[in-house]
C-alpha positions as CSV (number, residue, x, y, z in Angstrom):
1,M,-11.9,4.8,21.0
2,A,-9.6,2.4,19.1
3,R,-6.2,1.8,20.7
4,V,-3.1,3.2,18.9
5,L,0.1,1.3,18.7
6,S,3.5,3.0,18.9
7,L,6.4,0.9,17.8
8,D,9.0,2.5,20.0
9,R,6.8,2.4,23.1
10,R,5.8,-1.2,23.1
11,V,6.3,-3.1,26.3
12,S,4.2,-6.2,25.6
13,G,2.0,-7.4,22.8
14,H,1.8,-6.7,19.1
15,W,5.1,-8.5,18.4
16,T,5.7,-9.8,14.8
17,N,6.6,-13.4,14.2
18,F,10.1,-12.4,13.2
19,E,10.6,-10.3,16.3
20,C,9.4,-13.2,18.6
21,F,11.9,-15.4,16.8
22,L,14.8,-13.0,17.2
23,L,14.0,-12.4,20.9
24,K,14.7,-16.1,21.7
25,D,17.8,-16.7,23.8
26,E,19.6,-18.5,21.0
27,N,19.2,-15.5,18.8
28,I,20.3,-12.9,21.4
29,H,23.2,-11.8,19.2
30,V,21.1,-11.7,15.9
31,G,19.6,-8.5,14.5
32,W,20.0,-5.4,12.3
33,I,22.8,-2.9,13.2
34,G,21.9,0.3,14.8
35,W,25.1,2.3,15.0
36,T,25.6,4.4,18.2
37,S,29.2,5.6,17.2
38,K,31.9,4.9,14.7
39,N,32.8,1.6,16.4
40,T,29.8,0.7,18.6
41,F,26.3,-0.5,17.8
42,R,23.2,-2.1,19.1
43,L,21.2,-4.9,17.4
44,K,17.7,-4.2,16.5
45,K,15.1,-6.9,16.3
46,N,13.1,-4.9,13.8
47,P,15.0,-2.5,11.4
48,L,11.9,-0.2,11.2
49,T,12.1,0.8,14.9
50,D,14.5,1.1,17.8
51,H,12.4,-1.3,19.9
52,P,13.0,-4.1,20.8
53,M,16.8,-4.3,20.9
54,S,19.4,-6.7,22.1
55,P,20.5,-5.7,25.7
56,Y,24.1,-5.4,24.7
57,T,26.2,-2.6,23.2
58,Y,28.7,-4.1,20.8
59,I,32.3,-2.7,20.6
60,L,34.0,-3.2,17.2
61,P,37.8,-3.7,17.3
62,H,39.8,-2.1,14.5
63,E,40.6,-5.5,12.9
64,V,36.9,-6.4,12.5
65,K,35.1,-4.5,9.7
66,I,31.4,-4.4,9.1
67,P,30.1,-2.6,6.0
68,I,27.6,0.1,7.0
69,E,25.0,-1.2,4.6
70,E,25.1,-4.7,6.0
71,G,21.7,-6.1,6.8
72,I,20.7,-8.7,9.4
73,I,23.8,-10.3,11.1
74,R,24.8,-12.8,13.8
75,V,27.6,-11.5,16.1
76,T,30.1,-13.8,17.8
77,P,31.2,-12.0,20.9
78,E,34.8,-12.4,22.2
79,K,33.7,-11.5,25.7
80,I,30.9,-9.8,27.6
81,V,31.8,-7.0,30.0
82,C,29.3,-5.6,32.6
83,E,29.8,-2.1,33.9
84,L,29.4,-2.0,37.7
85,K,28.3,1.3,39.4
86,I,28.6,1.6,43.2
87,P,27.0,4.7,44.7
88,R,29.1,6.7,47.1
89,G,29.0,5.3,50.7
90,K,27.5,2.0,49.6
91,I,29.1,-1.4,49.5
92,Y,26.6,-2.8,46.9
93,G,26.3,-1.7,43.3
94,T,24.4,-2.4,40.1
95,F,25.3,-3.4,36.6
96,S,24.4,-0.3,34.5
97,G,25.5,-1.6,31.1
98,Q,26.3,-4.8,29.2
99,F,29.0,-4.7,26.5
100,C,30.3,-7.2,24.0
101,I,33.7,-7.2,22.3
102,V,33.0,-8.4,18.8
103,D,35.2,-11.3,17.7
104,S,33.4,-11.9,14.3
105,Y,30.1,-11.7,12.5
106,E,28.2,-13.4,9.7
107,P,25.4,-12.2,7.5
108,V,22.0,-13.9,8.1
109,N,19.7,-14.9,5.2
110,P,16.4,-13.0,5.8
111,D,14.6,-16.1,4.4
112,M,15.4,-17.8,7.7
113,L,12.9,-15.5,9.5
114,P,9.4,-16.9,10.0
115,K,6.7,-15.7,7.7
116,P,3.5,-14.0,8.9
117,H,0.4,-15.9,10.1
118,L,-1.8,-14.5,7.3
119,S,-1.8,-15.5,3.7
120,K,-1.9,-12.8,1.1
121,D,-5.7,-13.3,0.5
122,E,-6.3,-13.2,4.3
123,F,-4.3,-10.0,4.6
124,L,-6.2,-8.3,1.8
125,H,-9.5,-9.4,3.4
126,R,-8.4,-8.0,6.8
127,L,-7.5,-4.6,5.2
128,T,-11.1,-3.9,4.3
129,Y,-12.8,-6.1,7.0
130,N,-14.4,-3.0,8.5
131,W,-15.9,-1.9,5.1
132,H,-19.4,-3.2,4.6
133,G,-21.0,-3.2,1.2
134,D,-19.7,-3.4,-2.4
135,V,-16.1,-4.1,-1.5
136,S,-13.8,-5.8,-4.1
137,E,-10.4,-7.4,-3.8
138,I,-9.1,-4.6,-6.1
139,F,-10.0,-2.0,-3.4
140,S,-8.0,-4.1,-0.9
141,K,-5.0,-4.3,-3.3
142,E,-5.1,-0.5,-3.9
143,I,-4.8,0.1,-0.1
144,A,-2.2,-2.7,0.3
145,I,0.1,-1.3,-2.4
146,N,-0.2,2.2,-0.8
147,I,0.8,1.1,2.7
148,L,3.4,-1.5,1.7
149,S,5.3,1.2,-0.2
150,C,8.4,0.3,-2.1
151,P,12.1,0.4,-1.1
152,K,14.5,3.3,-1.6
153,S,16.8,2.6,-4.6
154,S,18.8,4.2,-7.4
155,Y,15.8,6.2,-8.6
156,G,15.5,7.9,-5.2
157,I,13.3,7.8,-2.1
158,G,10.9,4.9,-1.8
159,G,7.2,5.0,-1.4
160,I,4.0,5.0,-3.4
161,G,1.8,7.9,-4.4
162,A,-1.9,7.4,-4.4
163,Q,-4.9,9.5,-5.6
164,S,-8.1,8.7,-3.8
165,L,-11.4,9.2,-5.6
166,S,-15.0,9.0,-4.4
167,P,-17.3,8.5,-7.4
168,Y,-20.4,8.0,-5.2
169,G,-19.8,10.5,-2.5
170,G,-17.7,13.5,-1.6
171,K,-15.5,15.0,1.1
172,Q,-16.8,12.8,4.0
173,D,-15.9,9.6,2.1
174,L,-12.4,10.8,1.6
175,I,-12.0,11.6,5.3
176,I,-13.3,8.2,6.3
177,L,-10.9,6.5,3.9
178,N,-8.1,8.5,5.4
179,R,-9.2,7.4,8.9
180,S,-9.4,3.8,7.9
181,I,-5.9,3.7,6.4
182,K,-4.5,5.4,9.6
183,N,-6.1,2.6,11.7
184,L,-4.0,0.1,9.7
185,L,-0.7,1.7,10.7
186,P,1.4,2.1,13.8
187,S,1.4,5.8,15.0
188,D,5.1,6.0,14.3
189,F,4.5,5.9,10.5
190,L,2.1,8.8,10.7
191,G,4.8,11.3,11.9
192,R,8.5,11.9,11.6
193,N,10.1,8.6,11.0
194,K,13.4,8.0,9.2
195,T,12.4,4.6,7.9
196,Y,8.8,5.0,6.6
197,M,6.2,7.7,6.6
198,Y,2.6,7.8,5.4
199,K,1.3,11.2,4.6
200,P,-2.4,12.0,3.7
201,I,-2.6,15.2,1.6
202,R,-5.9,17.1,2.1
203,T,-4.8,20.6,1.5
204,K,-2.3,22.6,-0.5
205,R,-0.3,23.1,2.6
206,D,-0.2,19.3,3.2
207,A,1.1,18.9,-0.3
208,E,3.8,21.5,0.2
209,S,4.9,19.9,3.5
210,A,5.0,16.4,1.9
211,N,7.0,17.8,-1.0
212,N,9.5,19.4,1.4
213,D,9.9,16.1,3.2
214,F,10.4,14.4,-0.1
215,K,13.1,16.8,-1.3
216,R,15.2,16.8,1.9
217,G,15.0,13.0,2.3
218,A,13.2,13.1,5.6
219,S,12.5,9.3,5.3
220,D,13.8,6.4,3.3
221,E,10.2,5.7,2.2
222,I,7.3,8.2,1.9
223,S,3.9,7.0,0.7
224,Y,1.4,9.8,0.2
225,N,-2.3,9.9,-0.6
226,Y,-3.9,12.8,-2.4
227,L,-7.4,13.3,-1.1
228,F,-8.3,16.1,-3.5
229,N,-7.8,17.2,-7.1
230,L,-8.4,14.7,-9.8
231,G,-6.2,16.5,-12.3
232,P,-2.3,16.3,-12.6
233,Q,-0.4,17.6,-9.7
234,P,1.4,21.0,-10.0
235,Q,4.8,20.7,-11.7
236,S,6.3,22.3,-8.6
237,Y,5.6,19.1,-6.7
238,M,8.0,16.2,-7.1
239,M,5.5,13.6,-6.0
240,P,3.7,11.9,-8.9
241,T,0.9,9.5,-8.2
242,Q,1.3,5.8,-9.1
243,I,-2.0,4.2,-8.1
244,P,-5.7,5.4,-7.7
245,V,-7.7,4.3,-4.7
246,I,-11.4,4.1,-5.7
247,I,-13.8,4.2,-2.7
248,P,-16.6,1.7,-3.2
249,E,-20.2,2.0,-2.4
250,A,-19.7,0.8,1.2
251,R,-19.9,1.9,4.8
252,Y,-16.9,2.0,7.2
253,I,-17.4,0.7,10.7
254,P,-14.1,0.8,12.6
255,D,-13.0,-1.9,15.0
256,K,-12.9,-0.5,18.5
257,W,-9.8,-2.7,19.3
258,G,-7.7,-0.8,16.9
259,L,-4.6,-2.2,15.0
260,D,-5.0,-5.8,13.8
261,R,-1.9,-7.7,15.1
262,D,-1.8,-10.0,12.1
263,V,-2.1,-7.1,9.6
264,F,0.7,-5.4,11.5
265,D,2.8,-8.6,11.3
266,Y,2.2,-8.9,7.5
267,Q,3.1,-5.3,6.8
268,M,6.2,-5.3,9.0
269,S,7.4,-8.5,7.3
270,A,6.7,-7.2,3.8
271,L,8.6,-3.9,4.5
272,L,11.7,-6.0,5.2
273,L,11.8,-7.0,1.6
274,T,13.9,-5.0,-0.9
275,P,12.8,-6.4,-4.3
276,Y,15.1,-6.0,-7.3
277,I,13.8,-5.7,-10.8
278,E,16.2,-6.8,-13.5
279,E,16.7,-4.4,-16.5
280,N,15.3,-6.9,-19.1
281,I,12.3,-7.4,-16.8
282,Q,11.8,-3.6,-16.6
283,D,11.7,-3.4,-20.4
284,K,9.1,-6.2,-20.5
285,L,7.0,-4.5,-17.9
286,T,7.1,-1.2,-19.9
287,R,5.8,-3.1,-22.9
288,I,3.0,-4.7,-20.9
289,V,1.9,-1.4,-19.5
290,T,2.0,0.3,-22.9
291,K,-0.1,-2.5,-24.4
292,T,-2.5,-2.5,-21.4
293,G,-2.8,1.3,-21.6
294,E,-3.7,1.1,-25.3
295,D,-6.3,-1.6,-24.6
296,I,-7.9,0.4,-21.8
297,L,-7.9,3.7,-23.6
298,R,-8.4,2.6,-27.2
299,K,-11.8,4.3,-27.3
300,S,-10.6,7.4,-25.4
301,S,-8.3,10.3,-26.0
302,L,-7.0,10.0,-22.4
303,Q,-3.5,9.0,-21.7
304,T,-1.9,7.4,-18.6
305,S,0.7,9.5,-16.8
306,L,2.4,6.4,-15.5
307,D,6.2,6.6,-16.3
308,N,8.9,4.0,-15.9
309,T,9.8,5.1,-12.4
310,G,6.1,4.8,-11.4
311,L,5.9,1.4,-12.9
312,L,9.0,0.2,-11.0
313,R,7.5,1.5,-7.8
314,L,4.2,-0.4,-8.4
315,A,6.1,-3.5,-9.4
316,K,8.2,-3.5,-6.2
317,A,5.2,-2.8,-4.0
318,W,3.4,-5.7,-5.8
319,C,6.5,-7.9,-4.9
320,R,6.1,-7.0,-1.3
321,L,2.4,-7.9,-1.3
322,E,3.3,-11.2,-2.9
323,F,6.4,-11.7,-0.7
324,K,8.8,-11.9,-3.6
325,Q,12.3,-10.5,-4.0
326,S,11.9,-10.3,-7.8
327,I,9.5,-10.8,-10.7
328,N,9.8,-13.9,-12.9
329,E,8.0,-14.8,-16.2
330,D,5.1,-16.5,-14.3
331,D,4.3,-13.2,-12.5
332,F,3.7,-11.1,-15.6
333,S,0.1,-12.2,-16.2
334,K,-0.8,-11.6,-12.5
335,L,0.8,-8.2,-12.6
336,K,-0.9,-7.3,-15.9
337,N,-4.3,-8.4,-14.6
338,D,-4.0,-6.4,-11.4
339,F,-2.8,-3.4,-13.3
340,E,-5.8,-3.6,-15.7
341,E,-8.4,-4.1,-12.9
342,V,-7.0,-1.2,-10.8
343,F,-6.9,1.3,-13.7
344,K,-10.0,0.4,-15.6
345,E,-12.4,1.9,-13.0
346,Y,-10.1,4.9,-12.7
347,F,-10.3,5.7,-16.4
348,D,-14.1,5.1,-16.3
349,I,-14.4,7.9,-13.7
350,V,-12.1,10.2,-15.7
351,E,-14.1,9.5,-18.9
352,D,-17.4,10.2,-17.2
353,A,-16.1,13.5,-15.8
354,K,-14.8,14.4,-19.3
355,E,-18.1,13.5,-21.0
356,T,-20.3,15.4,-18.6
357,G,-18.1,18.4,-18.2
358,A,-18.0,17.8,-14.4
359,T,-15.0,19.2,-12.6
360,Y,-13.4,18.1,-9.4
361,H,-12.5,20.6,-6.8
362,I,-11.0,20.5,-3.3
363,P,-12.4,18.3,-1.9
364,L,-13.5,15.9,-4.6
365,T,-17.2,16.3,-5.3
366,P,-19.5,13.7,-6.9
367,M,-20.7,13.9,-10.5
368,P,-24.3,15.2,-10.5
369,N,-25.5,12.8,-13.2
370,K,-24.3,9.7,-11.4
371,M,-26.1,10.7,-8.2
372,R,-29.4,10.4,-10.0
373,L,-28.8,6.6,-10.5
374,T,-29.5,4.0,-7.9
375,V,-26.6,1.8,-6.6
376,N,-27.8,-1.2,-8.7
377,A,-28.0,0.9,-11.9
378,N,-24.5,2.2,-11.2
379,R,-23.2,-1.4,-10.8
380,I,-25.0,-2.6,-14.0
381,Y,-23.6,0.4,-16.0
382,K,-20.1,-0.3,-14.8
383,L,-20.4,-3.9,-15.8
384,I,-21.7,-3.1,-19.3
385,K,-18.8,-0.7,-19.8
386,K,-16.4,-3.4,-18.7
387,L,-17.9,-6.0,-21.1
388,S,-18.0,-3.6,-24.0
389,R,-14.3,-2.6,-23.5
390,E,-12.9,-6.1,-22.9
391,N,-14.9,-7.8,-25.8
392,D,-15.2,-4.8,-28.2
393,Y,-19.0,-5.2,-28.2
394,K,-21.0,-2.5,-29.9
395,R,-24.2,-3.9,-28.6
396,L,-24.8,-6.4,-25.7
397,S,-27.7,-8.8,-25.6
398,I,-29.8,-9.2,-22.5
399,E,-28.4,-12.8,-22.2
400,I,-24.8,-11.6,-22.1
401,I,-25.5,-9.0,-19.4
402,R,-27.6,-11.5,-17.4
403,N,-24.8,-14.1,-17.5
404,N,-22.3,-11.7,-16.2
405,V,-24.4,-10.1,-13.4
406,P,-23.9,-11.8,-10.0
407,V,-27.4,-13.1,-9.2
408,K,-26.9,-13.1,-5.5
409,E,-26.2,-9.3,-5.6
410,I,-28.7,-8.2,-8.3
411,S,-31.9,-10.2,-8.9
412,T,-33.5,-10.6,-12.4
413,Y,-36.1,-8.0,-11.3
414,D,-33.4,-5.5,-10.2
415,L,-31.5,-6.1,-13.4
416,D,-34.5,-5.2,-15.6
417,K,-35.3,-2.3,-13.4
418,G,-31.7,-1.0,-13.6
419,L,-31.6,-1.4,-17.4
420,N,-34.8,0.6,-17.7
421,E,-33.3,3.3,-15.4
422,L,-30.2,3.5,-17.5
423,V,-32.2,3.8,-20.7
424,N,-34.5,6.5,-19.3
425,A,-31.5,8.4,-17.9
426,G,-29.8,8.5,-21.3
427,Y,-26.9,6.2,-20.6
428,L,-28.0,3.2,-22.8
429,L,-29.8,2.9,-26.1
430,M,-32.4,0.1,-26.3
431,H,-32.8,-2.0,-29.4
432,K,-35.1,-4.9,-30.4
433,N,-37.7,-4.3,-27.6
434,Y,-35.2,-4.3,-24.7
435,T,-33.3,-7.3,-25.8
436,E,-30.1,-5.5,-26.9
437,F,-28.4,-2.5,-25.4
438,E,-25.7,0.0,-26.5
439,I,-23.7,2.5,-24.5
440,V,-24.5,6.1,-25.6
């Protein structure tokens, strides 16, 4: 069985880079404030948990004022006082507490904290390291955005809402995805936690519980993942979805050692960021998404339900993944490409369901017509739909298809076999003796 990590019960191991840095003797008086009364506080070495902490309780004189929203600080103590307790009848005692009278403090720039060991690409790879098969970077990004969340701000509680879909399977695939995401998180984030909560939603009761947590502000950030119901959520729920998570044709084999220390380090460090999106940037993002939506859906009557608030949440989660405090002009093309790649497959699934009349129930069930196709035929069909959409092709020649199929994954023989399968199943029309193909 994989080992589970609890943030508040750690004694050794699984420290982040920034925690190790703040635990050094020279940084003993550096950390995030954890108020214990109106004029006393402790210093946390990680704002997401009460462990580890500085050994001192800091007493704030009336003349020293610290704003309650102040972030990471360095305290200059006036003096350190140790409380001595001597049991009755004894001549020796013990120090039961250490107190510091605060002389002054100064804010600390979070940029001084060391960065994680992993790069972004390495982090994304580790997220899906235990998935074996047709796993893309987009699948990793969908999971990353969900667990990296987004900070609380003027539009309310932070967090990302996800809708997980299993086009090749059914209930079991969704259960396995849920288990794999849980294995990426400390156990504290899976229960009541004031800072961050991750909530999988598998039943109507789960949805009601998550909605109640959302309404009463149970946590500053709540990320949730709908594991059922493709359609729009009931209006009585306050929790819209911002990102789909499409389960690939892959097998999940969990690591028996549990939480990956470097993944944990990256996530903790990313959650420290509180990205800010300027108003003019928000307007430009809205235009990009509108244009992208029109490009993706120009041959469909479907409409994206992504609103401006959802867009801001995605943008801030994307900033955390990229370790950025804001978005600049150079980031737009990256954000646009990621948005397109994530949502194209989602809209393909919705289109297929709409065309075939298939419906999605609780739990999500596979579309019967797709189950008649082999894995290679599914991949080829998905590629042809992508090429047709991006290039506005009415027909595709065999050369264009062959040049875009990864040879290492699908041989020439398998390509010809897959195209024949798609024609026979009624997905493609064949022209000019199998040299040109058109989507039905």
